[in-house]
C-alpha positions as CSV (number, residue, x, y, z in Angstrom):
1,X,-122.3,152.3,-33.5
2,X,-119.4,154.8,-33.8
3,X,-119.9,158.1,-35.4
4,X,-117.2,159.2,-37.8
5,X,-116.7,162.8,-38.8
6,X,-114.5,163.7,-41.7
7,X,-112.5,166.9,-41.6
8,X,-114.4,168.0,-44.7
9,X,-117.6,168.0,-42.7
10,X,-116.3,170.6,-40.2
11,X,-116.9,174.1,-41.3
12,X,-113.5,175.7,-42.1
13,X,-114.6,179.3,-42.1
14,X,-115.1,181.6,-39.1
15,X,-118.4,183.3,-38.6
16,X,-118.6,186.7,-40.4
17,X,-118.9,190.0,-38.5
18,X,-122.6,190.2,-39.6
19,X,-123.3,186.7,-38.2
20,X,-121.7,187.5,-34.9
21,X,-123.4,190.9,-34.7
22,X,-126.8,189.2,-35.5
23,X,-126.3,186.7,-32.7
24,X,-125.3,189.6,-30.2
25,X,-128.4,191.5,-31.2
26,X,-130.7,188.5,-30.7
27,X,-129.0,187.8,-27.3
28,X,-129.6,191.4,-26.3
29,X,-133.3,191.1,-27.2
30,X,-133.5,187.8,-25.3
31,X,-131.9,189.3,-22.2
32,X,-134.6,191.9,-21.9
33,X,-136.9,189.2,-20.6
34,X,-139.7,190.3,-23.0
35,X,-140.4,187.2,-25.1
36,X,-142.3,189.3,-27.7
37,X,-139.0,190.9,-28.8
38,X,-137.8,187.5,-30.0
39,X,-140.5,187.6,-32.7
40,X,-138.7,190.6,-34.4
41,X,-136.7,190.0,-37.5
42,X,-133.1,191.1,-37.3
43,X,-131.1,192.1,-40.4
44,X,-127.5,193.2,-40.2
45,X,-125.6,195.0,-43.0
46,X,-122.2,196.0,-41.7
47,X,-122.7,198.1,-38.6
48,X,-126.4,198.8,-39.5
49,X,-129.2,196.8,-37.8
50,X,-132.7,196.7,-39.1
51,X,-135.5,195.6,-36.8
52,X,-138.8,194.5,-38.4
53,X,-142.0,193.1,-37.0
54,X,-145.0,193.9,-34.9
55,X,-145.2,194.7,-31.2
56,X,-148.2,195.4,-29.0
57,X,-146.8,198.6,-27.5
58,X,-144.5,201.6,-27.9
59,X,-142.9,200.6,-24.6
60,X,-141.7,197.3,-26.1
61,X,-140.5,199.1,-29.2
62,X,-138.4,201.4,-27.0
63,X,-137.1,198.4,-25.0
64,X,-136.0,196.7,-28.2
65,X,-134.3,199.9,-29.5
66,X,-132.5,200.5,-26.2
67,X,-131.3,196.8,-26.0
68,X,-129.9,196.9,-29.5
69,X,-128.3,200.3,-29.1
70,X,-126.1,198.9,-26.3
71,X,-124.6,196.1,-28.5
72,X,-121.0,196.8,-29.4
73,X,-120.6,197.2,-33.1
74,X,-124.1,198.6,-33.8
75,X,-123.8,202.1,-35.2
76,X,-127.2,202.5,-36.9
77,X,-130.6,201.1,-36.0
78,X,-133.3,201.2,-38.7
79,X,-136.7,200.9,-37.1
80,X,-139.2,199.0,-39.1
81,X,-141.3,197.9,-36.1
82,X,-145.1,198.5,-36.3
83,X,-147.1,198.9,-33.1
84,X,-150.4,197.1,-33.2
85,X,-152.9,196.8,-30.5
């Protein structure tokens, strides 16, 4: 069977700045090697990133903050992370 793709099926728009920044933030969290950070919710509004979720230690919270702070385009980080033991 041959698959046919119409040009109308191909997205014509480029990703938005927020979409690209979200992907970069998630990649930065992934690159830390701490899988718990991938459970965080990431919300981007312009150059402002909000991190939400729960982590088991303040150490991981700091790692998340540091990772995101090094992402180009991030000017503000809103910390909505709860530390629960």
